[in-house]
Backbone as CSV, one residue per row, in Angstrom:
resi,resn,N_x,N_y,N_z,CA_x,CA_y,CA_z,C_x,C_y,C_z
1,UNK,-34.646,-49.781,5.896,-34.890,-49.068,7.145,-35.750,-47.831,6.855
2,UNK,-36.747,-47.641,7.663,-37.664,-46.520,7.466,-36.973,-45.211,7.838
3,UNK,-37.373,-44.153,7.167,-36.821,-42.831,7.426,-37.235,-42.358,8.810
4,UNK,-36.368,-41.573,9.422,-36.681,-40.998,10.729,-37.276,-39.600,10.570
5,UNK,-37.468,-39.177,9.348,-37.997,-37.845,9.064,-39.291,-37.943,8.285
6,UNK,-40.114,-36.955,8.489,-41.346,-36.810,7.747,-41.032,-35.934,6.543
7,UNK,-41.428,-36.371,5.362,-41.155,-35.613,4.151,-42.373,-34.800,3.738
8,UNK,-42.138,-33.515,3.507,-43.166,-32.619,2.991,-42.770,-32.262,1.571
9,UNK,-43.709,-32.349,0.648,-43.407,-32.106,-0.760,-44.165,-30.862,-1.217
10,UNK,-43.403,-29.878,-1.675,-44.013,-28.634,-2.142,-44.658,-28.852,-3.505
11,UNK,-45.442,-27.883,-3.926,-46.130,-27.967,-5.209,-45.152,-28.040,-6.378
12,UNK,-43.943,-27.472,-6.192,-42.926,-27.578,-7.234,-41.976,-28.747,-6.978
13,UNK,-42.443,-29.690,-6.167,-41.833,-31.002,-5.929,-40.496,-30.975,-5.202
14,UNK,-40.233,-29.931,-4.428,-39.057,-29.934,-3.556,-39.443,-30.659,-2.273
15,UNK,-38.550,-31.489,-1.782,-38.813,-32.296,-0.593,-38.116,-31.668,0.615
16,UNK,-38.874,-31.508,1.689,-38.354,-30.984,2.943,-38.513,-32.061,4.003
17,UNK,-37.449,-32.345,4.729,-37.509,-33.333,5.804,-37.627,-32.616,7.139
18,UNK,-38.604,-33.038,7.923,-38.783,-32.478,9.263,-38.857,-33.621,10.258
19,UNK,-38.546,-33.310,11.486,-38.687,-34.299,12.548,-40.178,-34.520,12.796
20,UNK,-40.572,-35.754,13.066,-42.003,-36.035,13.276,-42.644,-35.182,14.369
21,UNK,-41.883,-34.842,15.419,-42.453,-34.033,16.512,-42.873,-32.645,16.035
22,UNK,-42.306,-32.166,14.925,-42.675,-30.854,14.404,-44.127,-30.824,13.931
23,UNK,-44.644,-31.965,13.536,-46.025,-32.023,13.041,-47.010,-31.577,14.121
24,UNK,-46.622,-31.719,15.397,-47.507,-31.291,16.485,-47.751,-29.788,16.480
25,UNK,-46.905,-29.046,15.771,-47.073,-27.595,15.702,-47.993,-27.186,14.561
26,UNK,-48.513,-28.172,13.836,-49.407,-27.905,12.705,-50.651,-28.785,12.815
27,UNK,-51.779,-28.139,13.054,-53.029,-28.897,13.130,-53.318,-29.635,11.833
28,UNK,-53.017,-28.997,10.700,-53.289,-29.628,9.407,-52.415,-30.861,9.201
29,UNK,-51.123,-30.776,9.529,-50.254,-31.945,9.366,-50.680,-33.084,10.287
30,UNK,-51.088,-32.755,11.513,-51.541,-33.796,12.436,-52.793,-34.494,11.905
31,UNK,-53.729,-33.709,11.363,-54.932,-34.304,10.787,-54.579,-35.185,9.594
32,UNK,-53.676,-34.715,8.773,-53.205,-35.459,7.595,-52.626,-36.809,8.035
33,UNK,-51.738,-36.770,9.036,-51.090,-37.998,9.519,-52.090,-38.941,10.185
34,UNK,-52.976,-38.384,10.988,-53.981,-39.222,11.661,-54.890,-39.904,10.647
35,UNK,-55.231,-39.189,9.574,-56.069,-39.774,8.523,-55.344,-40.930,7.828
36,UNK,-54.012,-40.891,7.861,-53.210,-41.963,7.256,-52.950,-43.102,8.241
37,UNK,-53.471,-42.966,9.470,-53.302,-44.003,10.471,-52.041,-43.869,11.306
38,UNK,-51.342,-42.750,11.196,-50.114,-42.552,11.968,-50.449,-42.344,13.433
39,UNK,-49.670,-42.996,14.288,-49.764,-42.835,15.731,-48.388,-42.377,16.201
40,UNK,-48.359,-41.383,17.096,-47.075,-40.860,17.568,-46.183,-41.995,18.064
41,UNK,-44.956,-42.005,17.580,-44.000,-43.049,17.932,-44.045,-44.238,16.991
42,UNK,-45.084,-44.309,16.170,-45.217,-45.406,15.216,-44.412,-45.135,13.961
43,UNK,-44.473,-46.062,13.024,-43.731,-45.871,11.774,-44.294,-44.693,10.975
44,UNK,-43.379,-43.955,10.355,-43.777,-42.818,9.532,-44.291,-43.308,8.187
45,UNK,-45.086,-42.487,7.521,-45.543,-42.880,6.186,-44.330,-43.158,5.279
46,UNK,-44.466,-44.122,4.415,-43.374,-44.515,3.526,-43.164,-43.513,2.399
47,UNK,-44.077,-42.577,2.250,-43.986,-41.591,1.178,-44.231,-40.205,1.763
48,UNK,-43.796,-39.189,1.036,-43.934,-37.825,1.502,-45.361,-37.322,1.456
49,UNK,-45.592,-36.261,2.205,-46.910,-35.633,2.234,-46.938,-34.488,1.229
50,UNK,-47.729,-34.615,0.166,-47.791,-33.527,-0.812,-48.593,-32.340,-0.274
51,UNK,-47.967,-31.171,-0.339,-48.637,-29.936,0.060,-48.850,-29.140,-1.222
52,UNK,-49.895,-29.497,-1.915,-50.111,-29.033,-3.288,-50.423,-27.557,-3.447
53,UNK,-50.521,-26.825,-2.361,-50.783,-25.392,-2.490,-49.591,-24.547,-2.032
54,UNK,-48.512,-25.194,-1.588,-47.371,-24.444,-1.069,-46.139,-24.637,-1.944
55,UNK,-45.621,-23.516,-2.442,-44.384,-23.552,-3.212,-43.199,-23.700,-2.268
56,UNK,-42.087,-24.170,-2.794,-40.876,-24.367,-1.991,-40.426,-23.074,-1.329
57,UNK,-40.507,-21.950,-2.051,-40.029,-20.693,-1.472,-40.900,-20.245,-0.293
58,UNK,-42.113,-20.758,-0.198,-42.989,-20.468,0.946,-42.776,-21.487,2.057
59,UNK,-42.601,-22.735,1.697,-42.430,-23.795,2.699,-41.058,-23.735,3.377
60,UNK,-40.039,-23.311,2.645,-38.671,-23.273,3.176,-38.560,-22.463,4.476
61,UNK,-39.052,-21.203,4.533,-38.934,-20.467,5.804,-39.771,-21.074,6.930
62,UNK,-40.837,-21.762,6.586,-41.640,-22.425,7.618,-40.842,-23.572,8.234
63,UNK,-40.184,-24.346,7.396,-39.338,-25.441,7.897,-38.171,-24.868,8.699
64,UNK,-37.582,-23.770,8.227,-36.502,-23.131,8.985,-37.011,-22.689,10.357
65,UNK,-38.215,-22.117,10.394,-38.793,-21.691,11.669,-38.988,-22.886,12.602
66,UNK,-39.455,-24.004,12.054,-39.635,-25.206,12.876,-38.319,-25.636,13.517
67,UNK,-37.241,-25.612,12.746,-35.937,-25.998,13.295,-35.417,-24.972,14.298
68,UNK,-35.710,-23.688,14.085,-35.322,-22.675,15.072,-36.003,-22.917,16.418
69,UNK,-37.205,-23.491,16.376,-38.006,-23.697,17.585,-38.161,-25.181,17.929
70,UNK,-37.190,-25.986,17.528,-37.305,-27.432,17.706,-37.380,-27.869,19.165
71,UNK,-36.828,-27.103,20.068,-36.833,-27.497,21.484,-38.088,-27.046,22.217
72,UNK,-38.931,-26.286,21.541,-40.143,-25.757,22.169,-41.344,-26.652,21.871
73,UNK,-42.108,-26.905,22.899,-43.382,-27.601,22.713,-44.403,-26.585,22.199
74,UNK,-45.420,-27.052,21.485,-46.465,-26.113,21.051,-47.100,-25.431,22.263
75,UNK,-47.362,-24.157,22.128,-47.976,-23.411,23.225,-49.493,-23.555,23.139
76,UNK,-50.127,-23.532,24.288,-51.576,-23.661,24.279,-52.228,-22.291,24.120
77,UNK,-53.523,-22.309,23.884,-54.271,-21.086,23.612,-54.231,-20.135,24.813
78,UNK,-54.194,-20.679,26.019,-54.153,-19.838,27.220,-52.831,-19.074,27.270
79,UNK,-51.721,-19.758,27.007,-50.415,-19.098,27.000,-50.390,-17.986,25.948
80,UNK,-50.851,-18.300,24.739,-50.831,-17.293,23.676,-51.700,-16.091,24.036
81,UNK,-52.847,-16.341,24.681,-53.730,-15.244,25.086,-53.061,-14.380,26.167
82,UNK,-52.418,-15.031,27.132,-51.769,-14.290,28.217,-50.602,-13.441,27.707
83,UNK,-50.006,-13.822,26.590,-48.833,-13.122,26.059,-49.126,-12.380,24.757
84,UNK,-50.397,-12.149,24.473,-50.772,-11.545,23.190,-50.246,-10.125,23.016
85,UNK,-50.049,-9.389,24.091,-49.582,-8.010,23.987,-48.060,-7.892,23.996
86,UNK,-47.386,-9.006,24.220,-45.925,-9.024,24.218,-45.452,-9.101,22.770
87,UNK,-44.846,-8.033,22.286,-44.417,-7.989,20.887,-42.968,-8.433,20.703
88,UNK,-42.377,-9.042,21.721,-40.995,-9.506,21.588,-40.928,-10.627,20.563
89,UNK,-39.947,-10.511,19.682,-39.696,-11.536,18.672,-38.215,-11.864,18.750
90,UNK,-37.886,-13.138,18.799,-36.492,-13.565,18.895,-35.684,-13.026,17.714
91,UNK,-34.424,-12.731,17.970,-33.549,-12.210,16.918,-33.497,-13.140,15.714
92,UNK,-33.456,-14.455,15.961,-33.399,-15.412,14.851,-34.670,-15.348,14.003
93,UNK,-35.821,-15.152,14.659,-37.085,-15.011,13.923,-37.087,-13.712,13.123
94,UNK,-36.588,-12.638,13.738,-36.518,-11.349,13.026,-35.676,-11.506,11.759
95,UNK,-34.521,-12.141,11.883,-33.644,-12.318,10.723,-34.317,-13.170,9.650
96,UNK,-34.985,-14.239,10.077,-35.669,-15.114,9.121,-36.763,-14.354,8.375
97,UNK,-37.610,-13.644,9.102,-38.727,-12.949,8.463,-38.257,-11.714,7.684
98,UNK,-37.183,-11.074,8.152,-36.620,-9.955,7.390,-36.118,-10.410,6.026
99,UNK,-35.740,-11.678,5.916,-35.238,-12.198,4.637,-36.355,-12.419,3.614
100,UNK,-37.601,-12.342,4.069,-38.743,-12.559,3.173,-39.040,-11.266,2.433
101,UNK,-38.288,-11.072,1.401,-38.357,-9.830,0.629,-38.426,-10.179,-0.833
102,UNK,-39.281,-9.586,-1.623,-40.244,-8.537,-1.275,-41.326,-9.051,-0.320
103,UNK,-42.071,-8.130,0.247,-43.044,-8.453,1.298,-44.135,-9.430,0.862
104,UNK,-44.356,-9.584,-0.435,-45.319,-10.602,-0.876,-44.909,-11.983,-0.390
105,UNK,-43.603,-12.207,-0.228,-43.131,-13.492,0.313,-43.581,-13.646,1.762
106,UNK,-43.538,-12.562,2.521,-44.029,-12.591,3.898,-45.526,-12.890,3.908
107,UNK,-46.277,-12.254,3.025,-47.723,-12.508,2.939,-47.985,-13.978,2.615
108,UNK,-47.187,-14.561,1.726,-47.359,-15.980,1.384,-47.101,-16.877,2.593
109,UNK,-46.083,-16.549,3.390,-45.779,-17.350,4.583,-46.888,-17.200,5.617
110,UNK,-47.406,-15.993,5.772,-48.523,-15.789,6.704,-49.722,-16.630,6.272
111,UNK,-50.067,-16.581,4.998,-51.191,-17.388,4.499,-50.929,-18.877,4.696
112,UNK,-49.698,-19.310,4.463,-49.358,-20.727,4.632,-49.448,-21.147,6.095
113,UNK,-49.049,-20.274,7.003,-49.140,-20.589,8.435,-50.594,-20.832,8.834
114,UNK,-51.496,-20.023,8.291,-52.922,-20.235,8.573,-53.425,-21.507,7.896
115,UNK,-53.008,-21.751,6.671,-53.410,-22.971,5.956,-52.948,-24.216,6.716
116,UNK,-51.719,-24.185,7.218,-51.171,-25.334,7.941,-51.667,-25.401,9.383
117,UNK,-52.419,-24.395,9.819,-52.940,-24.317,11.191,-51.786,-24.417,12.190
118,UNK,-50.897,-23.412,12.115,-49.724,-23.352,12.989,-49.834,-22.138,13.908
119,UNK,-50.588,-22.255,15.004,-50.853,-21.088,15.846,-49.604,-20.418,16.402
120,UNK,-48.554,-21.170,16.744,-47.347,-20.540,17.279,-46.641,-19.713,16.206
121,UNK,-46.581,-20.231,14.997,-45.985,-19.465,13.896,-46.869,-18.261,13.560
122,UNK,-48.176,-18.457,13.522,-49.094,-17.342,13.272,-48.852,-16.225,14.288
123,UNK,-48.733,-16.606,15.553,-48.519,-15.647,16.625,-47.197,-14.897,16.428
124,UNK,-46.150,-15.618,16.090,-44.847,-14.988,15.870,-44.907,-14.031,14.688
125,UNK,-45.570,-14.443,13.613,-45.699,-13.574,12.437,-46.510,-12.321,12.748
126,UNK,-47.565,-12.464,13.542,-48.360,-11.292,13.942,-47.501,-10.314,14.738
127,UNK,-46.735,-10.854,15.689,-45.887,-10.004,16.521,-44.787,-9.351,15.699
128,UNK,-44.218,-10.089,14.768,-43.191,-9.540,13.887,-43.761,-8.362,13.089
129,UNK,-44.922,-8.579,12.496,-45.550,-7.531,11.686,-45.943,-6.343,12.555
130,UNK,-46.547,-6.607,13.717,-46.938,-5.524,14.623,-45.715,-4.734,15.087
131,UNK,-44.621,-5.445,15.367,-43.378,-4.791,15.779,-42.935,-3.767,14.734
132,UNK,-43.027,-4.146,13.461,-42.585,-3.259,12.391,-43.592,-2.164,12.048
133,UNK,-44.862,-2.374,12.357,-45.883,-1.376,12.022,-46.199,-0.431,13.174
134,UNK,-45.781,-0.816,14.374,-46.094,-0.012,15.565,-45.565,1.416,15.389
135,UNK,-46.450,2.370,15.572,-46.092,3.772,15.505,-46.014,4.348,14.097
136,UNK,-46.234,3.528,13.093,-46.178,4.026,11.717,-47.543,4.592,11.318
137,UNK,-47.512,5.652,10.520,-48.763,6.139,9.964,-49.114,5.270,8.750
138,UNK,-50.269,5.535,8.175,-50.752,4.703,7.054,-49.758,4.684,5.899
139,UNK,-49.190,5.815,5.548,-48.247,5.893,4.422,-46.991,5.078,4.697
140,UNK,-46.465,5.188,5.925,-45.262,4.429,6.272,-45.554,2.930,6.342
141,UNK,-46.747,2.582,6.829,-47.133,1.170,6.871,-47.250,0.603,5.460
142,UNK,-47.854,1.359,4.571,-47.976,0.935,3.177,-46.595,0.757,2.567
143,UNK,-45.687,1.677,2.870,-44.319,1.575,2.340,-43.617,0.345,2.884
144,UNK,-43.720,0.069,4.205,-43.048,-1.093,4.786,-43.619,-2.390,4.207
145,UNK,-44.927,-2.437,4.069,-45.568,-3.638,3.535,-45.417,-3.750,2.019
146,UNK,-44.901,-2.691,1.399,-44.711,-2.650,-0.054,-46.020,-2.880,-0.802
147,UNK,-47.037,-2.176,-0.345,-48.351,-2.303,-0.959,-48.457,-1.301,-2.098
148,UNK,-48.758,-1.814,-3.257,-49.013,-0.916,-4.390,-50.352,-0.243,-4.150
149,UNK,-50.447,1.013,-4.527,-51.706,1.729,-4.341,-52.191,2.272,-5.674
150,UNK,-53.465,2.530,-5.702,-54.079,3.169,-6.867,-54.871,4.367,-6.359
151,UNK,-55.442,5.123,-7.230,-56.251,6.293,-6.847,-55.462,7.255,-5.962
152,UNK,-54.213,7.540,-6.360,-53.423,8.502,-5.605,-53.074,8.040,-4.207
153,UNK,-52.901,6.728,-4.008,-52.525,6.205,-2.707,-53.692,5.920,-1.790
154,UNK,-54.915,6.035,-2.282,-56.079,5.818,-1.433,-56.548,4.374,-1.396
155,UNK,-56.257,3.592,-2.446,-56.719,2.205,-2.491,-55.519,1.279,-2.620
156,UNK,-55.391,0.353,-1.668,-54.278,-0.590,-1.662,-54.563,-1.761,-2.593
157,UNK,-53.498,-2.285,-3.191,-53.593,-3.489,-3.998,-52.460,-4.408,-3.574
158,UNK,-52.489,-5.690,-3.947,-51.386,-6.599,-3.650,-51.688,-7.509,-2.477
159,UNK,-50.637,-8.210,-2.016,-50.753,-9.260,-1.005,-51.307,-8.816,0.320
160,UNK,-51.080,-7.567,0.730,-51.535,-7.083,2.031,-52.717,-6.120,1.931
161,UNK,-53.387,-6.079,0.784,-54.438,-5.074,0.608,-55.554,-5.190,1.635
162,UNK,-55.844,-6.398,2.142,-56.917,-6.563,3.116,-56.555,-5.892,4.442
163,UNK,-55.262,-5.794,4.725,-54.818,-5.228,5.985,-55.132,-3.744,6.098
164,UNK,-54.898,-3.013,5.012,-55.067,-1.562,5.075,-56.210,-1.022,4.229
165,UNK,-56.939,-1.922,3.567,-58.118,-1.526,2.833,-57.963,-0.726,1.609
């Protein structure tokens, strides 16, 4: 009997099972499946999908986020645009992203969300980060993001260095 779950395989070979409908929240996964001949409602691939650039510790919170939002359909670009200034983040999302410590783990998840082309997750991560940075000065933002600095705090280094320059 074929599996009812889609298997994602991290670079360190941990297997994550997701419901096939979750793939609709990732443009990259949908392209991957379509290239394999998958049609919605059809049989799932007999083998897992290797995600050779994502470690398990990065993929795990993404899969958790998918299950937190399993009842939600992907939002369209118009909805996201209309709600772009709304910084509300669900308590469950706050708890999940707060667990990504040190902050380099958060940076890895943000990069993975873009790699997987997951606009709803990208949007949630942006709002989460904006929520925590709102009203902070540069020094406090650097401290929250845990950005190492050089040159007496003038030059940022690390996972978020592009954000604050």
